[in-house]
Short mmCIF file of the C-alpha atoms (twelve columns), coordinates in Angstrom:
data_MODEL
# 
_entry.id   MODEL 
# 
loop_
_atom_site.group_PDB 
_atom_site.id 
_atom_site.type_symbol 
_atom_site.label_atom_id 
_atom_site.label_alt_id 
_atom_site.label_comp_id 
_atom_site.label_asym_id 
_atom_site.label_seq_id 
_atom_site.Cartn_x 
_atom_site.Cartn_y 
_atom_site.Cartn_z 
_atom_site.pdbx_PDB_model_num 
ATOM 1   C CA . UNK A 1   23.601   138.844 -184.028 1 
ATOM 2   C CA . UNK A 2   20.914   140.852 -185.646 1 
ATOM 3   C CA . UNK A 3   18.687   137.671 -185.866 1 
ATOM 4   C CA . UNK A 4   18.861   137.279 -182.099 1 
ATOM 5   C CA . UNK A 5   18.033   140.965 -181.590 1 
ATOM 6   C CA . UNK A 6   15.005   140.716 -183.888 1 
ATOM 7   C CA . UNK A 7   13.709   137.507 -182.077 1 
ATOM 8   C CA . UNK A 8   14.188   139.170 -178.693 1 
ATOM 9   C CA . UNK A 9   12.347   142.303 -179.869 1 
ATOM 10  C CA . UNK A 10  9.367    140.282 -181.166 1 
ATOM 11  C CA . UNK A 11  9.205    138.337 -177.831 1 
ATOM 12  C CA . UNK A 12  9.040    141.526 -175.925 1 
ATOM 13  C CA . UNK A 13  6.344    142.789 -178.181 1 
ATOM 14  C CA . UNK A 14  4.268    139.664 -177.616 1 
ATOM 15  C CA . UNK A 15  4.641    139.803 -173.874 1 
ATOM 16  C CA . UNK A 16  3.717    143.446 -173.827 1 
ATOM 17  C CA . UNK A 17  0.663    142.758 -176.032 1 
ATOM 18  C CA . UNK A 18  -0.366   139.868 -173.733 1 
ATOM 19  C CA . UNK A 19  0.072    142.112 -170.759 1 
ATOM 20  C CA . UNK A 20  -2.101   144.854 -172.236 1 
ATOM 21  C CA . UNK A 21  -4.879   142.320 -173.166 1 
ATOM 22  C CA . UNK A 22  -4.704   140.899 -169.603 1 
ATOM 23  C CA . UNK A 23  -4.882   144.344 -168.113 1 
ATOM 24  C CA . UNK A 24  -7.865   145.244 -170.286 1 
ATOM 25  C CA . UNK A 25  -9.724   142.104 -169.310 1 
ATOM 26  C CA . UNK A 26  -8.988   142.723 -165.602 1 
ATOM 27  C CA . UNK A 27  -10.180  146.235 -165.837 1 
ATOM 28  C CA . UNK A 28  -13.394  145.232 -167.536 1 
ATOM 29  C CA . UNK A 29  -14.039  142.516 -164.995 1 
ATOM 30  C CA . UNK A 30  -13.576  144.828 -162.119 1 
ATOM 31  C CA . UNK A 31  -15.850  147.501 -163.644 1 
ATOM 32  C CA . UNK A 32  -18.535  144.930 -164.178 1 
ATOM 33  C CA . UNK A 33  -18.312  143.804 -160.551 1 
ATOM 34  C CA . UNK A 34  -18.448  147.376 -159.335 1 
ATOM 35  C CA . UNK A 35  -21.450  147.996 -161.501 1 
ATOM 36  C CA . UNK A 36  -23.256  144.977 -159.976 1 
ATOM 37  C CA . UNK A 37  -22.450  146.104 -156.458 1 
ATOM 38  C CA . UNK A 38  -23.632  149.641 -157.329 1 
ATOM 39  C CA . UNK A 39  -26.940  148.306 -158.748 1 
ATOM 40  C CA . UNK A 40  -27.570  146.127 -155.726 1 
ATOM 41  C CA . UNK A 41  -26.868  149.074 -153.506 1 
ATOM 42  C CA . UNK A 42  -29.210  151.283 -155.366 1 
ATOM 43  C CA . UNK A 43  -32.014  148.697 -155.417 1 
ATOM 44  C CA . UNK A 44  -31.570  148.047 -151.686 1 
ATOM 45  C CA . UNK A 45  -31.669  151.838 -150.981 1 
ATOM 46  C CA . UNK A 46  -34.811  152.243 -153.060 1 
ATOM 47  C CA . UNK A 47  -36.646  149.461 -151.186 1 
ATOM 48  C CA . UNK A 48  -35.854  151.076 -147.889 1 
ATOM 49  C CA . UNK A 49  -36.962  154.579 -149.089 1 
ATOM 50  C CA . UNK A 50  -40.384  153.283 -150.156 1 
ATOM 51  C CA . UNK A 51  -41.262  151.643 -146.807 1 
ATOM 52  C CA . UNK A 52  -43.996  153.649 -144.984 1 
ATOM 53  C CA . UNK A 53  -43.065  154.904 -141.570 1 
ATOM 54  C CA . UNK A 54  -44.196  157.541 -139.111 1 
ATOM 55  C CA . UNK A 55  -42.394  160.600 -138.158 1 
ATOM 56  C CA . UNK A 56  -42.516  159.573 -134.479 1 
ATOM 57  C CA . UNK A 57  -40.738  156.225 -135.188 1 
ATOM 58  C CA . UNK A 58  -37.980  157.762 -137.237 1 
ATOM 59  C CA . UNK A 59  -37.217  161.370 -136.414 1 
ATOM 60  C CA . UNK A 60  -35.738  163.423 -139.204 1 
ATOM 61  C CA . UNK A 61  -32.381  163.755 -137.397 1 
ATOM 62  C CA . UNK A 62  -32.025  159.862 -137.664 1 
ATOM 63  C CA . UNK A 63  -32.883  159.491 -141.288 1 
ATOM 64  C CA . UNK A 64  -30.030  158.311 -143.572 1 
ATOM 65  C CA . UNK A 65  -29.030  161.064 -145.981 1 
ATOM 66  C CA . UNK A 66  -29.581  158.753 -148.960 1 
ATOM 67  C CA . UNK A 67  -33.278  158.367 -148.126 1 
ATOM 68  C CA . UNK A 68  -34.077  162.015 -148.582 1 
ATOM 69  C CA . UNK A 69  -37.832  162.504 -148.059 1 
ATOM 70  C CA . UNK A 70  -39.932  159.314 -147.818 1 
ATOM 71  C CA . UNK A 71  -43.658  159.329 -147.458 1 
ATOM 72  C CA . UNK A 72  -45.156  159.237 -144.029 1 
ATOM 73  C CA . UNK A 73  -48.118  157.064 -142.984 1 
ATOM 74  C CA . UNK A 74  -51.253  159.238 -143.039 1 
ATOM 75  C CA . UNK A 75  -53.244  159.816 -139.914 1 
ATOM 76  C CA . UNK A 76  -56.630  158.023 -139.758 1 
ATOM 77  C CA . UNK A 77  -59.514  160.086 -141.193 1 
ATOM 78  C CA . UNK A 78  -62.607  159.898 -139.023 1 
ATOM 79  C CA . UNK A 79  -65.686  158.698 -140.749 1 
ATOM 80  C CA . UNK A 80  -68.303  161.318 -141.477 1 
ATOM 81  C CA . UNK A 81  -70.812  159.656 -139.244 1 
ATOM 82  C CA . UNK A 82  -68.513  160.209 -136.168 1 
ATOM 83  C CA . UNK A 83  -68.102  163.966 -136.805 1 
ATOM 84  C CA . UNK A 84  -70.590  166.105 -134.950 1 
ATOM 85  C CA . UNK A 85  -71.289  169.343 -136.855 1 
ATOM 86  C CA . UNK A 86  -71.120  172.549 -134.922 1 
ATOM 87  C CA . UNK A 87  -74.506  174.331 -134.807 1 
ATOM 88  C CA . UNK A 88  -74.659  178.028 -135.586 1 
ATOM 89  C CA . UNK A 89  -75.892  179.236 -132.264 1 
ATOM 90  C CA . UNK A 90  -76.100  176.860 -129.179 1 
ATOM 91  C CA . UNK A 91  -73.787  174.257 -130.770 1 
ATOM 92  C CA . UNK A 92  -76.156  171.462 -130.007 1 
ATOM 93  C CA . UNK A 93  -76.162  168.493 -132.432 1 
ATOM 94  C CA . UNK A 94  -79.319  167.866 -134.558 1 
ATOM 95  C CA . UNK A 95  -81.003  164.624 -133.570 1 
ATOM 96  C CA . UNK A 96  -83.579  163.565 -136.086 1 
ATOM 97  C CA . UNK A 97  -86.268  161.201 -134.884 1 
ATOM 98  C CA . UNK A 98  -89.068  161.815 -137.442 1 
ATOM 99  C CA . UNK A 99  -89.986  164.364 -140.109 1 
ATOM 100 C CA . UNK A 100 -90.661  167.922 -138.986 1 
ATOM 101 C CA . UNK A 101 -94.412  168.637 -138.998 1 
ATOM 102 C CA . UNK A 102 -94.313  172.292 -138.185 1 
ATOM 103 C CA . UNK A 103 -92.073  175.020 -136.930 1 
ATOM 104 C CA . UNK A 104 -92.480  178.661 -135.954 1 
ATOM 105 C CA . UNK A 105 -93.216  179.382 -132.248 1 
ATOM 106 C CA . UNK A 106 -94.644  175.811 -131.732 1 
ATOM 107 C CA . UNK A 107 -92.294  173.475 -133.536 1 
ATOM 108 C CA . UNK A 108 -93.388  169.816 -133.772 1 
ATOM 109 C CA . UNK A 109 -91.665  166.618 -134.804 1 
ATOM 110 C CA . UNK A 110 -93.401  163.310 -135.380 1 
ATOM 111 C CA . UNK A 111 -92.880  160.554 -132.801 1 
ATOM 112 C CA . UNK A 112 -92.465  160.280 -129.032 1 
ATOM 113 C CA . UNK A 113 -89.150  162.142 -128.503 1 
ATOM 114 C CA . UNK A 114 -88.244  165.790 -128.872 1 
ATOM 115 C CA . UNK A 115 -85.624  166.939 -131.316 1 
ATOM 116 C CA . UNK A 116 -83.060  169.734 -130.725 1 
ATOM 117 C CA . UNK A 117 -82.165  171.962 -133.660 1 
ATOM 118 C CA . UNK A 118 -80.045  175.079 -133.155 1 
ATOM 119 C CA . UNK A 119 -80.951  175.187 -129.476 1 
ATOM 120 C CA . UNK A 120 -84.712  175.017 -130.190 1 
ATOM 121 C CA . UNK A 121 -86.606  172.000 -128.936 1 
ATOM 122 C CA . UNK A 122 -89.203  170.439 -131.286 1 
ATOM 123 C CA . UNK A 123 -92.063  168.847 -129.272 1 
ATOM 124 C CA . UNK A 124 -92.964  165.252 -130.253 1 
ATOM 125 C CA . UNK A 125 -96.419  165.028 -131.814 1 
ATOM 126 C CA . UNK A 126 -97.443  162.101 -129.607 1 
ATOM 127 C CA . UNK A 127 -96.703  164.043 -126.379 1 
ATOM 128 C CA . UNK A 128 -99.643  165.360 -124.263 1 
ATOM 129 C CA . UNK A 129 -100.438 169.070 -124.791 1 
ATOM 130 C CA . UNK A 130 -99.082  169.963 -121.321 1 
ATOM 131 C CA . UNK A 131 -95.703  168.557 -122.299 1 
ATOM 132 C CA . UNK A 132 -95.703  170.426 -125.598 1 
ATOM 133 C CA . UNK A 133 -96.651  173.634 -123.822 1 
ATOM 134 C CA . UNK A 134 -93.727  173.260 -121.427 1 
ATOM 135 C CA . UNK A 135 -91.283  172.683 -124.261 1 
ATOM 136 C CA . UNK A 136 -92.510  175.660 -126.323 1 
ATOM 137 C CA . UNK A 137 -92.429  177.901 -123.220 1 
ATOM 138 C CA . UNK A 138 -88.795  176.962 -122.362 1 
ATOM 139 C CA . UNK A 139 -87.817  177.794 -125.925 1 
ATOM 140 C CA . UNK A 140 -88.675  181.427 -125.194 1 
ATOM 141 C CA . UNK A 141 -86.152  181.607 -122.318 1 
ATOM 142 C CA . UNK A 142 -83.387  179.455 -123.831 1 
ATOM 143 C CA . UNK A 143 -81.083  182.490 -124.310 1 
ATOM 144 C CA . UNK A 144 -81.600  183.962 -120.750 1 
ATOM 145 C CA . UNK A 145 -78.464  184.065 -118.520 1 
ATOM 146 C CA . UNK A 146 -77.959  182.195 -115.340 1 
ATOM 147 C CA . UNK A 147 -78.971  184.481 -112.336 1 
ATOM 148 C CA . UNK A 148 -78.925  183.050 -108.839 1 
ATOM 149 C CA . UNK A 149 -82.498  183.345 -107.514 1 
ATOM 150 C CA . UNK A 150 -83.836  184.168 -111.003 1 
ATOM 151 C CA . UNK A 151 -87.254  182.927 -111.762 1 
ATOM 152 C CA . UNK A 152 -88.296  182.806 -108.141 1 
ATOM 153 C CA . UNK A 153 -89.720  186.362 -107.603 1 
ATOM 154 C CA . UNK A 154 -91.667  185.867 -110.825 1 
ATOM 155 C CA . UNK A 155 -91.957  183.187 -113.547 1 
ATOM 156 C CA . UNK A 156 -91.070  185.946 -116.047 1 
ATOM 157 C CA . UNK A 157 -87.596  187.121 -115.172 1 
ATOM 158 C CA . UNK A 158 -84.498  188.446 -116.947 1 
ATOM 159 C CA . UNK A 159 -82.546  185.336 -115.936 1 
ATOM 160 C CA . UNK A 160 -83.050  181.947 -114.183 1 
ATOM 161 C CA . UNK A 161 -81.225  179.629 -111.862 1 
ATOM 162 C CA . UNK A 162 -81.623  175.849 -111.870 1 
ATOM 163 C CA . UNK A 163 -84.833  175.491 -109.883 1 
ATOM 164 C CA . UNK A 164 -86.221  178.629 -111.380 1 
ATOM 165 C CA . UNK A 165 -85.771  177.049 -114.859 1 
ATOM 166 C CA . UNK A 166 -87.503  173.767 -113.850 1 
ATOM 167 C CA . UNK A 167 -90.248  175.625 -112.048 1 
ATOM 168 C CA . UNK A 168 -90.825  177.726 -115.232 1 
ATOM 169 C CA . UNK A 169 -91.339  174.526 -117.304 1 
ATOM 170 C CA . UNK A 170 -93.634  172.927 -114.754 1 
ATOM 171 C CA . UNK A 171 -95.688  176.150 -114.479 1 
ATOM 172 C CA . UNK A 172 -96.212  176.258 -118.271 1 
ATOM 173 C CA . UNK A 173 -97.259  172.591 -118.190 1 
ATOM 174 C CA . UNK A 174 -100.032 173.618 -115.716 1 
ATOM 175 C CA . UNK A 175 -98.347  171.782 -112.809 1 
ATOM 176 C CA . UNK A 176 -97.066  174.641 -110.506 1 
ATOM 177 C CA . UNK A 177 -98.658  177.848 -109.361 1 
ATOM 178 C CA . UNK A 178 -95.476  179.280 -107.766 1 
ATOM 179 C CA . UNK A 179 -91.687  178.617 -108.199 1 
ATOM 180 C CA . UNK A 180 -90.102  176.122 -105.893 1 
ATOM 181 C CA . UNK A 181 -86.487  175.784 -104.716 1 
ATOM 182 C CA . UNK A 182 -84.481  172.575 -105.338 1 
ATOM 183 C CA . UNK A 183 -85.109  171.333 -101.791 1 
ATOM 184 C CA . UNK A 184 -88.920  171.475 -102.400 1 
ATOM 185 C CA . UNK A 185 -88.606  169.995 -105.809 1 
ATOM 186 C CA . UNK A 186 -87.098  166.886 -104.162 1 
ATOM 187 C CA . UNK A 187 -90.744  166.177 -102.872 1 
ATOM 188 C CA . UNK A 188 -92.511  167.203 -106.073 1 
ATOM 189 C CA . UNK A 189 -95.023  164.807 -107.622 1 
ATOM 190 C CA . UNK A 190 -94.598  161.070 -107.499 1 
ATOM 191 C CA . UNK A 191 -91.440  159.162 -106.811 1 
ATOM 192 C CA . UNK A 192 -89.486  157.759 -109.795 1 
ATOM 193 C CA . UNK A 193 -89.017  158.587 -113.352 1 
ATOM 194 C CA . UNK A 194 -91.986  159.634 -115.554 1 
ATOM 195 C CA . UNK A 195 -92.781  158.783 -119.067 1 
ATOM 196 C CA . UNK A 196 -92.595  162.308 -120.335 1 
ATOM 197 C CA . UNK A 197 -91.236  164.491 -117.491 1 
ATOM 198 C CA . UNK A 198 -88.771  163.644 -114.722 1 
ATOM 199 C CA . UNK A 199 -87.400  166.116 -112.234 1 
ATOM 200 C CA . UNK A 200 -84.095  165.390 -110.675 1 
ATOM 201 C CA . UNK A 201 -83.440  167.364 -107.506 1 
ATOM 202 C CA . UNK A 202 -80.966  167.523 -104.666 1 
ATOM 203 C CA . UNK A 203 -79.944  170.182 -102.177 1 
ATOM 204 C CA . UNK A 204 -78.215  172.861 -104.356 1 
ATOM 205 C CA . UNK A 205 -79.233  171.781 -107.832 1 
ATOM 206 C CA . UNK A 206 -82.069  170.489 -109.989 1 
ATOM 207 C CA . UNK A 207 -82.683  169.654 -113.603 1 
ATOM 208 C CA . UNK A 208 -85.339  167.876 -115.542 1 
ATOM 209 C CA . UNK A 209 -85.760  165.637 -118.616 1 
ATOM 210 C CA . UNK A 210 -88.675  166.377 -120.891 1 
ATOM 211 C CA . UNK A 211 -89.500  164.187 -123.850 1 
ATOM 212 C CA . UNK A 212 -85.940  162.859 -123.962 1 
ATOM 213 C CA . UNK A 213 -84.087  166.215 -123.715 1 
ATOM 214 C CA . UNK A 214 -82.291  167.513 -120.592 1 
ATOM 215 C CA . UNK A 215 -83.336  170.880 -119.315 1 
ATOM 216 C CA . UNK A 216 -80.504  172.228 -117.274 1 
ATOM 217 C CA . UNK A 217 -78.600  175.401 -116.445 1 
ATOM 218 C CA . UNK A 218 -75.305  173.486 -116.295 1 
ATOM 219 C CA . UNK A 219 -73.512  173.140 -119.589 1 
ATOM 220 C CA . UNK A 220 -70.713  170.551 -119.357 1 
ATOM 221 C CA . UNK A 221 -69.143  171.851 -122.548 1 
ATOM 222 C CA . UNK A 222 -68.369  175.142 -120.773 1 
ATOM 223 C CA . UNK A 223 -68.160  173.639 -117.325 1 
ATOM 224 C CA . UNK A 224 -70.373  176.216 -115.608 1 
ATOM 225 C CA . UNK A 225 -73.996  177.502 -115.237 1 
ATOM 226 C CA . UNK A 226 -74.935  179.326 -118.406 1 
ATOM 227 C CA . UNK A 227 -78.737  179.522 -117.979 1 
ATOM 228 C CA . UNK A 228 -81.758  177.568 -119.148 1 
ATOM 229 C CA . UNK A 229 -80.667  175.384 -122.057 1 
ATOM 230 C CA . UNK A 230 -81.760  172.123 -123.773 1 
ATOM 231 C CA . UNK A 231 -79.166  169.345 -124.035 1 
ATOM 232 C CA . UNK A 232 -79.180  165.987 -125.831 1 
ATOM 233 C CA . UNK A 233 -76.762  164.353 -123.445 1 
ATOM 234 C CA . UNK A 234 -77.627  163.165 -119.912 1 
ATOM 235 C CA . UNK A 235 -75.776  163.746 -116.686 1 
ATOM 236 C CA . UNK A 236 -74.904  161.619 -113.671 1 
ATOM 237 C CA . UNK A 237 -78.003  161.465 -111.542 1 
ATOM 238 C CA . UNK A 238 -76.316  159.955 -108.455 1 
ATOM 239 C CA . UNK A 239 -77.280  161.990 -105.380 1 
ATOM 240 C CA . UNK A 240 -80.492  163.246 -107.031 1 
ATOM 241 C CA . UNK A 241 -84.108  162.318 -106.203 1 
ATOM 242 C CA . UNK A 242 -86.125  161.435 -109.271 1 
ATOM 243 C CA . UNK A 243 -89.834  162.466 -109.264 1 
ATOM 244 C CA . UNK A 244 -92.365  162.932 -111.952 1 
ATOM 245 C CA . UNK A 245 -95.819  164.655 -112.236 1 
ATOM 246 C CA . UNK A 246 -98.744  162.373 -111.918 1 
ATOM 247 C CA . UNK A 247 -99.784  160.907 -115.285 1 
ATOM 248 C CA . UNK A 248 -96.657  162.205 -117.059 1 
# 
C-alpha cells in the first residue's frame, strides 16, 4: 500500500513540475511578444513625432498626447536683397548708380541718373547744369509741408502745393519766370517725355520726373500730400499730359 502511495506522490510531483515549467515558458513567451509590440509602438510613435508640420495644419488641440511638442516648419526667411532698409529721415531707399563724386549742398553722382540718399537727390554728373541746378534747389525745400497755393505768391514760401513745387524746380532750371498752376503746366514746353525733365499735369494735380526721380507732393506710403519730396518709384500717369522743356 505504501508503494502505491509513493508512486502516486512522485507522479503528482512530476505533473506539478511540468505544469510549472510550462507556465514559465508561456509567461516568458507572452512577455517577449508584449515587448515586441511595445517596441514597434514606440518606434512608430517616434517616426510620427519627427515629421515636420505646420501649426495651421495641426492645431495644438488636435495633437495626440504622446507626441508632445514636435518641431514646426520654419517660415521662409526673405533674402537680404529683397529687404529694403529704412532710411533715417525720409525713408527712401538708397539707389546706387555710380560712385559719389561730391556731396555738400551740391551732391553729384557719376552717370546719367540721379540717386536718392536720405531724402537728398544727388544730381548725375552727365546732366546739363540747368538740370543739376533744379535738383539742388529742390533739395532745399524737401522738408517743407504741403500748403494749398504754396509757392504761387512767391517761389520762396513756407510750404508748397503740387504745381508750386514743379514751378519751383523749373524756375531754378531757368525755365520759368513765374509760378504756373497745373492747368497751365498742361501746356508747358513741348509735347511728350523729355530726356532729363518731364512734367505730368492734369486739372488738379501735377508732378515731374527729373533725371529718373519723381518730384511730387503726394507720398503713396502715407496716402496723402506731404509736400515737395523726391521719390524713386513712379506713379500711374493715365489722365496726365506729358510735356518737357525744349532740349531737355
